[in-house]
C-alpha positions in Angstrom: 30.3 12.3 -77.5 33.5 11.3 -75.8 31.6 10.8 -72.5 29.1 8.5 -74.2 31.9 6.4 -75.7 34.0 6.1 -72.5 34.1 3.2 -70.1 32.2 3.7 -66.8 35.3 4.1 -64.7 36.5 6.9 -67.0 33.2 8.6 -67.5 33.1 10.3 -64.0 36.6 11.9 -64.6 35.5 13.1 -68.0 32.4 14.7 -66.4 34.7 16.5 -64.0 36.8 17.9 -66.8 33.7 18.9 -68.7 32.5 20.8 -65.6 35.8 22.6 -65.2 35.8 23.7 -68.9 32.2 24.9 -68.7 32.9 26.8 -65.5 36.0 28.4 -67.0 34.0 29.4 -70.1 31.4 31.0 -67.8 34.1 33.0 -66.0 35.5 34.2 -69.3 32.0 35.3 -70.4 31.6 37.2 -67.1 34.9 39.0 -67.7 33.8 39.9 -71.2 30.6 41.3 -69.9 28.2 38.6 -71.2 26.5 37.7 -68.0 23.7 35.7 -69.6 26.3 33.4 -71.3 28.2 33.2 -68.0 25.1 31.9 -66.2 24.3 29.5 -69.0 27.7 28.0 -68.9 27.7 27.7 -65.1 24.4 25.9 -65.2 25.9 23.5 -67.7 29.0 23.1 -65.4 26.8 22.3 -62.4 25.0 19.6 -64.4 28.3 17.9 -65.3 29.6 18.3 -61.7 26.5 16.8 -60.2 26.7 13.8 -62.6 30.4 13.3 -61.7 29.6 13.0 -58.0 32.4 15.6 -57.1 30.9 17.5 -54.1 33.7 19.9 -54.0 33.3 20.9 -57.6 29.5 21.2 -57.2 29.9 23.5 -54.2 32.4 25.6 -56.0 30.2 26.1 -59.0 27.2 27.0 -56.8 29.4 29.6 -55.1 30.3 30.9 -58.6 26.7 31.1 -59.5 26.1 33.2 -56.4 28.8 35.5 -57.6 27.1 35.7 -61.0 23.8 36.6 -59.4 25.7 39.4 -57.6 27.3 40.6 -60.9 24.0 40.6 -62.8 22.0 42.3 -60.0 19.9 39.3 -59.2 20.2 40.1 -55.5 17.6 37.7 -54.3 19.6 34.7 -55.4 23.0 35.7 -54.0 22.5 34.2 -50.5 20.3 31.2 -51.5 22.9 29.9 -54.0 25.7 30.4 -51.5 23.7 28.6 -48.8 23.2 25.7 -51.2 27.0 25.5 -51.6 27.5 25.6 -47.9 25.1 22.7 -47.4 27.7 20.5 -49.2 30.2 21.1 -46.4 29.0 18.4 -43.9 29.9 15.8 -46.5 33.5 16.2 -45.6 34.4 16.3 -49.3 34.5 20.1 -49.7 37.9 21.8 -49.2 38.5 24.6 -46.7 39.2 27.2 -49.5 35.9 26.4 -51.2 34.0 26.6 -47.9 35.7 29.9 -47.0 35.0 31.4 -50.4 31.4 30.3 -50.0 31.1 31.7 -46.5 32.3 35.1 -47.5 29.9 35.1 -50.5 27.0 34.2 -48.2 28.1 37.1 -46.0 27.7 39.5 -49.0 24.2 38.0 -49.6 23.3 38.8 -46.0 24.6 42.3 -46.4 22.4 42.8 -49.4 19.5 41.7 -47.1 20.7 44.4 -44.6 21.4 41.7 -42.0 24.6 43.1 -40.5 25.0 40.6 -37.7 24.8 37.5 -40.0 26.9 39.2 -42.6 29.8 39.9 -40.3 29.4 36.5 -38.5 29.6 34.7 -41.9 32.7 36.7 -42.9 34.3 35.8 -39.5 33.5 32.2 -40.2 35.3 32.4 -43.6 38.4 33.8 -41.9 38.4 31.0 -39.3 38.1 28.4 -42.1 41.1 29.9 -43.9 43.2 30.0 -40.7 42.5 26.3 -40.1 43.0 25.2 -43.7 46.3 23.5 -44.8 48.4 25.3 -47.3 48.1 22.3 -49.6 44.7 20.5 -49.8 43.8 17.3 -51.6 42.2 19.0 -54.6 43.6 18.3 -58.1 41.8 21.4 -59.5 43.0 23.8 -56.8 39.5 25.4 -56.6 39.3 28.7 -54.8 43.0 29.0 -54.4 42.5 32.8 -54.7 40.7 32.8 -51.4 43.4 34.2 -49.2 43.6 36.8 -46.4 43.9 39.7 -48.9 40.9 38.5 -50.8 38.8 38.1 -47.6 39.8 41.6 -46.6 38.7 43.1 -49.9 35.4 41.2 -49.5 35.0 42.6 -46.0 35.4 46.0 -47.6 32.6 45.2 -50.1 30.4 43.9 -47.3 30.9 47.0 -45.1 30.2 49.3 -48.0 27.0 47.4 -48.8 26.0 48.1 -45.2 26.8 51.8 -45.6 30.0 51.7 -43.4 32.2 53.4 -46.0 35.1 54.6 -43.9 35.7 51.1 -42.5 35.2 49.7 -46.0 38.0 51.9 -47.3 40.3 50.7 -44.5 39.6 47.1 -45.4 40.5 47.7 -49.0 43.7 49.5 -48.1 44.8 46.4 -46.1 43.8 44.1 -48.9 45.5 45.9 -51.8 48.8 46.4 -50.0 49.4 42.6 -50.1 47.4 41.6 -53.1 49.0 38.6 -55.0 50.5 39.6 -58.3 49.1 36.6 -60.2 45.5 37.8 -59.7 45.8 40.8 -61.9 42.2 41.1 -63.2 40.9 40.9 -59.6 43.4 43.5 -58.5 41.9 45.9 -61.1 38.4 45.0 -60.0 39.2 45.7 -56.3 40.7 49.1 -57.2 37.5 50.0 -59.1 35.4 48.9 -56.1 37.6 50.9 -53.8 37.1 54.0 -56.0 33.3 53.5 -55.9 33.3 53.3 -52.2 35.6 56.4 -51.9 33.1 58.4 -54.0 30.3 57.3 -51.6 32.4 58.4 -48.7 33.1 61.8 -50.3 36.9 61.1 -50.8 37.1 62.3 -54.4 40.9 62.5 -54.6 41.2 59.0 -53.3 38.6 57.8 -55.8 40.7 59.4 -58.6 43.8 57.5 -57.5 42.0 54.2 -57.2 40.1 54.5 -60.5 43.3 55.4 -62.3 44.9 52.2 -61.0 41.9 50.2 -62.1 42.0 51.7 -65.6 45.7 50.9 -65.9 45.0 47.2 -65.2 42.0 47.2 -67.5 44.2 48.4 -70.4 46.5 45.4 -69.7 43.7 42.8 -69.3 40.8 44.1 -71.4 38.4 43.1 -68.6 34.9 44.3 -69.2 34.1 43.7 -65.5 36.6 46.4 -64.6 35.6 48.8 -67.3 31.9 48.5 -66.4 32.6 49.5 -62.9 35.0 52.2 -63.9 32.2 53.8 -66.0 29.9 53.7 -63.1 32.5 55.4 -60.8 33.3 58.1 -63.4 29.6 58.9 -63.9 29.2 59.3 -60.1 32.1 61.7 -59.7 32.0 65.5 -60.1 32.7 66.6 -63.7 36.1 68.1 -63.0 39.0 68.4 -65.5 40.6 65.2 -64.1 37.4 63.2 -64.5 36.9 64.5 -68.0 40.4 63.4 -68.9 39.8 59.9 -67.5 36.5 59.7 -69.5 38.4 60.5 -72.7 40.9 57.8 -71.9 38.1 55.2 -71.7 36.9 56.0 -75.3 40.4 55.7 -76.9 
C-alpha cells in the first residue's frame, strides 16, 4: 500500500527496501528449516528487485535462489539460477562480491553435474574477482559481504567433496575454519557440520566427532535448523559408538 501511495521518484527505493525485507524473510525461513517458505519469499523479493531496476539486488537474489535449490535438493536448478545471476554482470552494475558469490555458487552447480573442469574454473574465477574487488564498494545494502577468502575456501571444500575428492576437501575446510570471521556464527556452525560430513565420507571418524561437536555447540547458541538438520545426517552416517550415542542424546534434550 505504501508503494502505491508513494511518488514515482520514491517508489523505486521503496521497492528496493521491500526486496531486501522479503529476501531476509526468505533467509530466516531457510534457517528455520522451512525451505518452501524461503523459496516463496525469494520469488517475491525477485519481483520487487526487478521492478526497482536494481541489477545488483536482482543478481544477488537469483544467487540466493540457487542456494535454496541446493538446500532443498533441487539440483537441476542450482547452476541455471546461478548462471542467470551471472548474466547480470556485463551491465556493470553488479558488485564484485555479488559476482564472486555467484561464481562460486555456479561452481557448485557444475560439481553437481560432475563437470570438474568447469567447477574448478568457476571457483578460480570467484577468487580472481575477490582479489580485484575493492574493500569498500558502492553498495548501500552491502550484499554478499560475507564472500571473503575463508568463505571461498569452505565452498571449495564443498565442491571438492561433491566431486568425491574428500581428503582435499578436508584440507580446504581446515584452511577456511582457522580464519573464519566471528560475526558469521551460524555459517561457522554450518561449515563445521559440512566438514564433519566430509570426514565421515573420508573415513576419519575421530575428526568427524570433533567437527560435529563444534557444530552442535554453535547450534545450541543460534538454534539454526540448517545446522541441526545436517548434524542429524552426520550422526546417522557414523558408527553407533558410545560417543555418537551421547551426541544423539544431546540433540534430543
